[in-house]
N, C-alpha and C positions, 0 to 999 in steps of 0.2 A: 794250213788254213783252208777251210772248205770253199768250194766254188760258190756254194750258195750262201755264204756268210753275208755278202753284201745285201741279200734280201733281208735277212734278220735285222741288219743295221738300219736299212731304209724303213722296215716295219716299226722298229722301236722309235724312230723319230715321227712317224705318222702317228703312232699312239700318243706319244708325249705331247706333240703339238695340238692333237685333237683335245686331250686333256686340258691343256693350257686355255685352248679356245672356250672349253666349257666353263672354266673358272672365270674367264673374262665375261662370258655371257651371263653368269650368275651375278657378278658385280653390276653389270648394265641393268639387269632386271631388277635390282634392289638399290638402284642409285637413290630413290626417294623413300625407301623403307627406313623408318625411324629405328635407331639403335643398331643398324647393320654395320658391321666391320668389314671393309674390303679384304679380299683374299688374294693370294698369289700362289701360283704353282712354281715350285722349286726344281728346276731341272738339273740333273748331274750326269756326267759322261759314264758310260759303262766300260771298264777297262778290258783290254784284250786278254784273251786266255793264254796262259803258258802251259805247254805240254810238259809234264814231269818226266822226261826222258833224258838219256845222256847226250844224245846228239840233236835234241830238239831245239828249233829255232822259233822265234816269233817275229812277225813283220812289224811289230810295234804299233799297230793300228788297233784303236779300241772297236767296241761292237755297238757304237750308237749311243743313245740317251734314255734316260727314263725319269720319271716323276718321283722325286725323292719324298716330297710332302706338299701338302697345300696348307699354307700358314695364314693366320689372321694377322693383320698389319696394325693392330691396336698397340697402345702404348700404356702399360700398367701404371706408369708413374703419372701420366696425364689423367688416366682414369681415376687414380686416388685423389688428385688435385681437384677434379671436377666434383667428386663426392665431398670433400672437405668443404669447398666453397659452397656447394649447394646445402649442406647441413647449416653453415652459417647464415646463409642468405634466407633459408626457410625460416629459421629461429627469429631472425630480425624483422622479417617480412610479417610474421605473425603478430609481433609486438606492435609493429608500425600500423597495421591494419586495426588493431583494437584501439590504439591511441586516436587514429583518425575517426573511427566511428563513434568514439566516445566524445570526441571534440565536436562532431556534427550534432550529437544529440543535445549538447548544451545550447547551441544555437546563439552563440555570442560572437560578435556584436549584432543585435537585431532588436528592433522594437518589441518583438513578442518574447524576447529573452527574459530571464530573471532580473538582469540588471535594470531593464526598462519597467518591469512590474514593480519592483522595489522603488524606483524613482516615482511612479505613479502613487504608490502607497504613501510615501512621504509627503507628496503634494496634496493627497487627500487630507492628511492631518493639517497641513497648513490652510487648506481650505476651510476645515472645521474651525481652525483657530481664528480665522478672519471672519467667519460668519457662523458661530456656534449656535445661532438661533434658527439656522436654515436646515430643515430636515433632509433636503436633497443631498446636501453636502455630507451629511452623516450616512445616508444610505449608499452613496457612492464609495465612501471610506470602507464600509463593510464588504462591498463587492471587491474592492481593490486588495482587502486583506485576504478575502477568499481566494482571489487570483494568485497571489503570492504563495499561499498554502498549497493550492492546486499544482503550481508549477513546480514546487519542491518535490511533491508527491510524484509528478510525471518524471522529473530527473532521476529520482531513486528508482522509479519502476523501469525507466530505460536502462539504467545500469544493471539492474537485476535481470532484465530480459536478455541483455548483451551476455552476461555471465552464463545464463542458462543455455543460450546458443553456444558459446564457446565450450561448455561442458559437454553438450550433445555432440559438438564436431570432434572433440577429444576422443569420445568413446567410438565415433564412427572411424576416426583416423587409426585407432588402436586395432579395431576389427580388420582394417585394411592391412595393417602391418602383419597381423596374424596369418591373413590369406596369402599375402606376398611371401612370408617366410616358408609357409607350406608348399608354395608353388616353387620356390627356389630349392627347397631340400628335394622335392621330385625331379627337378632338372638335374641336380647333383647325381642322382641315382641313374638317370637316363644317359647323361653324358659319361659317366664311368663305364657303364655297360657297353656302350658304342665304341668308346675308345679301346676297351680291353678286347674288343673283337676285330680291332684293326681298322675301324672306320674313323670318320671325322664328324664332329658334332659342333661346327662352328656357329651354325645358326642357333642351335640351343644354347651356345655359350653367350651369343648376343643377347638372347632372351633373359639369361641369368644375370648379365651385366646391367641390363635395364632394371631388373628387380632390385639389384644391389644399389643402384643409384637412387631409386625410389625410397628405398629403406633409409638411405643416408639422409634424404631430404625430409623424411618423416621423423625419424628417431635418432639421427646422427650416427647410424650404423658404420662400422668399419669392416674390413675383411682380412682374412688369413688364408693363403693358399697352401693346401696340403701337397705333399709329394706325389699323390695319385692324381692331381689336377682338381680335386673337389674344393669348393669354396666354403669356408666357415665364416659366418656373419656374427659380429660381435656387438653388443649394445651395452654401453657403461662397463666395458671390460669383461662382461659375461656373454656366454655363447647364446644366441638366438637360434642360430642354424649350425648344427654340427653334422657334417656330411649328409646323410639322408634323413636325419632327425631334426625336427624344428620345435622349439618351445613356444609358449604362448605368453602374451602380455594381458594384463587386465587394468582397468581403471578403478582405483579405490579411493576412499576419503569422502569429503563433503559431497552430498548429493543435491543440496539446495543452497541458495544464496544466503539464507539465514544461518546455515551451518558454517559457511566461509566467513561470514562477517563475524561469527562468533569465535573464529580463530581455528577452525578445522581446515586443513589443506587438502587439495586434490592431488593424487599421485598416481603413478603408473607402476605397477608391481608385477612380479611373475605370478602367472596364474597358479601354479603348483606351489609356489612359495609366498603366499600373500603378505607375509611379514617382511620380505625382502624387497625394497624399492629397485626398480630398474636402473636408477642412476643416469638418466638421460642427460647427455652432454651437448646436445644440439639438435636441430631438426624442428620442424613445425610443431609437434607434439609439446616439446620442451618449451617453446615460446608460448603456446597456450596454457601450459601449466603455470608459467611465471604470471600470465595475466589473471589466472584463476586463484592465485595464492591469497591467503587472509591478509589483512592490513598491516600486521606486524612483520610480514615477509615481503612487503612491496608490492602486493597485488594491486593492479591498476584499478580494478572495478571496486573492489572492497574499499580501497582507499578513497575513491570517488563517493561511495555511499557513506563512508565515515564523515567525509567533508560535508555532504548534504545534511546529515544528521546534526553536525556541529553547527552548521549554519541555521538550520531550523531552531535549534536550542538558543542560539545567540539571539535570534529574532525575537523568540517568545520571552526569553529572560529580560531582554532590555525594554521591550515595549510594555510587558507586564509590571516591571518594576516601577516605571513612571506612572502607568495607568492606575495602579493601586492607589496612588496618592491623590489621584484626581477625584473630582465629584461630577455626577451627572447633572443636567439643568434642574432636575428635581431635588438635587441635594444628597443623593445616595452615592455611596463610595463606588468608584469605578470598578474595582476588582480586576480580574484577569481578562485581558483582551484576546490572547491566544490560550489554547488549551492543547495538550498532547495526550492522545489516547493511550492509556495504560496498555502494555504488552505489544506496542508497535513501535517500529523505529521512529524517532522524532519527524524525520522528513515525511514519512507516510502518515503519521498520526497527528500532524499539526493541523488544527482547525481554528476558526474564529469562534470564540466562546458566547459572543454577544448575539442576540437574536433580533434586535432592533436598534435603530439609530439613537433612540432615547436613552439607551444604556450606556452609551459612549461618554465617558469622563473626559472633559477637555479643560476645566479650570480647577483653580485651588479653592478649598473650602474657606468661606467667608468673603471670597473676592467678587461675589456676584454670580447670577445664574448663567450669565453668558461670557463668563471669563474664559479665555483661550490660552492661558499661560502654560499649562501642561501640555496641550496639543502642540504648541510651538516647540516646547522641548523634545517631544517625540519626533517631531518633523526634522529637528535638528540631527537626529541619529543618522540620517542619510549622509551627512557630511563629517561624522565622527571619525577620528583616525582608528578607533578600534570598534567601529560599528559594522553592521552586517554588510553594507555595501563595500567597504574596505577589505573585509574578509573574502567577499565573492570576487572582487577584482584580483585580489591575490591568487585565489584558487584558479581563476580562469587563465591568469598570465602564466602561473605555473604549468598548467596543463598545455598551454600553447608552446611553451618552451620545450617541454618534454616531448610533445607531439613532433615538433620541427626536429629535435635531435633524433627521435626514432625513425622518422622517415628519411633523414639525411643517412644514417647508418645503414638502413636497409637498401637505400639507393646506391650506396658504395659497394655493399656486399653483392647487390644484384649486378653491378658492373664488372666486379671480379669474376662472378660466376659466368657472365656472358664471355669474358675473355678466356677463361679456362675452357668453356665448351668449344670456342672457336679454334683453340689450340688442338683440342681433341679431335675436332671434325677435320682439321687440316691434315692430320696423319691418318684418320680411320675412315673418312668418308670416301665415296666413289668420285673420281674425277673422269668425266666422260671423254675428255680429250685424251687423257692418258690411256683410258681403255681402248679407245679407237686405234691409236697407235700400236698398242700391244697386240690387238686383234690382227691389225695388218702384218705385224711382224710374224705371229704365229701362223697366219694364212700362208705368207710367202714361204716360210719354213716347211709348212705341209706340202705346198706345191713343189718345192725343191726335192723334198724326200720322195714324193710321188714320181718326179722326173727321174731321180736316181733308179727308182724301182722299175720304170719303163725301160731305162737304158740297159739295166742288167737283164731284163727280160728279153729284149732284142738280142743281146749278145748270146744268152743262152739258146734262144731259138735258132740263131746261126750255128752255134756250136753243136747242138743236138741234131738239128734236121738238115744241115748242109754238109757237115763234115763227111768225107768219103765219097761225095758224088762228083768230084772234080774229074773231068775228062770223059764223062759218060756221054 
């Protein structure tokens, strides 16, 4: 064994401890970096050399240590759990947000809501019945009828606006998916090149994992790891990213609210295969698609619009049916009180057909000019079991129950996601206390190796410079 072998042993320790300190310093520097996964240097002993000779012997002492690898301390199973929980949470959050926004646009219960305006409308008919000779009561009734029609139009417009915003958001999110997929494919290529050259690309792998998590939250993406370390990303069972290649998604189908209410769906398809749906199984985009669906597929906003149309039709039909049998103070037939503009949804096209209070029919023919019997019957529609008010109360209650359920499910999913993220962070995030202890250990080991090197140097100095001068 060489006299200078101890120098090599001490040197190997100096190098290994310094590399371990560098890794610990990298961890501390990125303690607050989003997505960073802590790293550890793995040290292994260097075995002693055996001389291949007949009478050779070995002292049985190794030749120091070396850094075998620098490992990321992430957990692929916890990563997969976070992505699965994120996909579900994002889907349910998108639906909960849509329900909450729609419920707020209805504005019930409130004096300015449709229920209050319907109540005022029926009270207006009662006022006309009690004083059909008063022009002021008739004028007020016309205004209240116009207020009901305007409120229905506002509700329909709010649903249409919300649908258009959700459609625009879906397109923007799909563009973000395409950008993230291209970035991930580029990272796959860079990481493979670095690792093939013998280097480590842990920081790039952290960036790639962040993109995978983002894609899981957007479109419910899942991953498949190749033998060469590259990550394939799957959406609906089909590859969005394959190695260094990325496919693109596109939004197809209904581009307007009218098309959606007419039965045309909004879908996400593969850009190079427009006839093939992406088949999203989770994520925020899938949640928005469920909100944008036509009424026969459970679309929240199109169902709401259909409900507004049905309510407008009910109001017009029930009021007109009674008003046609009434006569005005001048004896003329009452005719239609409401009319619906042709070519428009009933909720948008509903208007008061009369232009003056004198055209309001309140009484029965032959019962006198100021009879109010028909107006009394119209006022009673507000308390009818199958009247507009009962229908509206049922719709509002149904939306309230569905909103409460959607928010509750989103809250539970969010809690599950938070728990999964906490588990992930517990294993992958940087613990400054732990890093401090590690740095102290590496520092002391470095100092010990340096002291060994100093001792060997002093020994060699004595051996080289002082041997043979005894007795001079």
